[in-house]
C-alpha positions in Angstrom: 15.6 3.1 -25.6 14.9 4.9 -23.1 11.4 6.4 -22.2 10.6 9.6 -20.6 8.6 9.0 -17.3 6.4 12.3 -15.9 5.1 12.6 -12.4 1.9 15.1 -12.4 2.6 17.5 -9.5 -0.1 16.5 -7.0 1.4 12.8 -7.6 4.7 14.0 -6.8 3.5 16.0 -3.7 1.7 13.0 -2.4 5.2 10.7 -3.0 6.6 12.6 -0.3 4.2 11.8 2.5 4.9 8.4 1.3 6.0 5.5 4.0 9.6 5.2 3.1 9.7 1.9 1.9 6.8 2.4 -0.6 8.5 5.3 -1.8 11.9 3.4 -2.9 9.5 0.8 -4.1 8.4 3.8 -6.0 12.0 4.7 -7.3 12.4 1.8 -8.5 9.5 1.4 -10.5 9.9 4.3 -12.7 13.7 3.5 -12.7 12.9 0.3 -14.5 10.0 2.4 -16.4 13.1 4.4 -17.8 14.8 2.2 -19.3 12.5 -0.6 -20.0 9.3 0.9 -20.9 5.3 0.8 -19.4 4.9 -2.7 -19.7 6.1 -4.7 -16.5 5.2 -8.5 -16.2 8.2 -9.1 -14.3 7.0 -7.1 -11.2 4.2 -8.9 -9.1 0.5 -6.7 -9.3 1.2 -4.7 -12.0 -1.5 -4.8 -15.1 -2.8 -3.1 -17.8 -5.7 -0.8 -17.1 -8.0 0.4 -20.2 -6.4 2.6 -22.7 -2.4 3.3 -22.6 -2.6 3.1 -18.4 -1.1 0.8 -16.4 -1.5 0.3 -12.3 0.8 -1.5 -9.7 0.1 -2.1 -6.6 3.5 -1.3 -4.2 2.4 -2.4 -1.4 -0.6 -4.6 0.1 -2.1 -5.3 2.7 -3.5 -2.3 4.7 -2.9 0.3 3.7 -2.8 -0.6 -0.2 -0.2 1.8 -2.1 -1.3 1.9 -6.0 0.7 3.4 -8.9 -1.0 4.2 -11.7 
């Protein structure tokens, strides 16, 4: 089953300003969510928030980048 992933205009604008490595990680995460769904147990630092929202730390340390 294929999932539809939508990115808000603001998030897309912010994504263009991310460092290259973090942008590549975000694209890989979005690709896996499209193929396998939003529940990603195989990604480090990926967990469920309240309701149907999830978040993933794309880069730990300083600065930290998080996708919700």
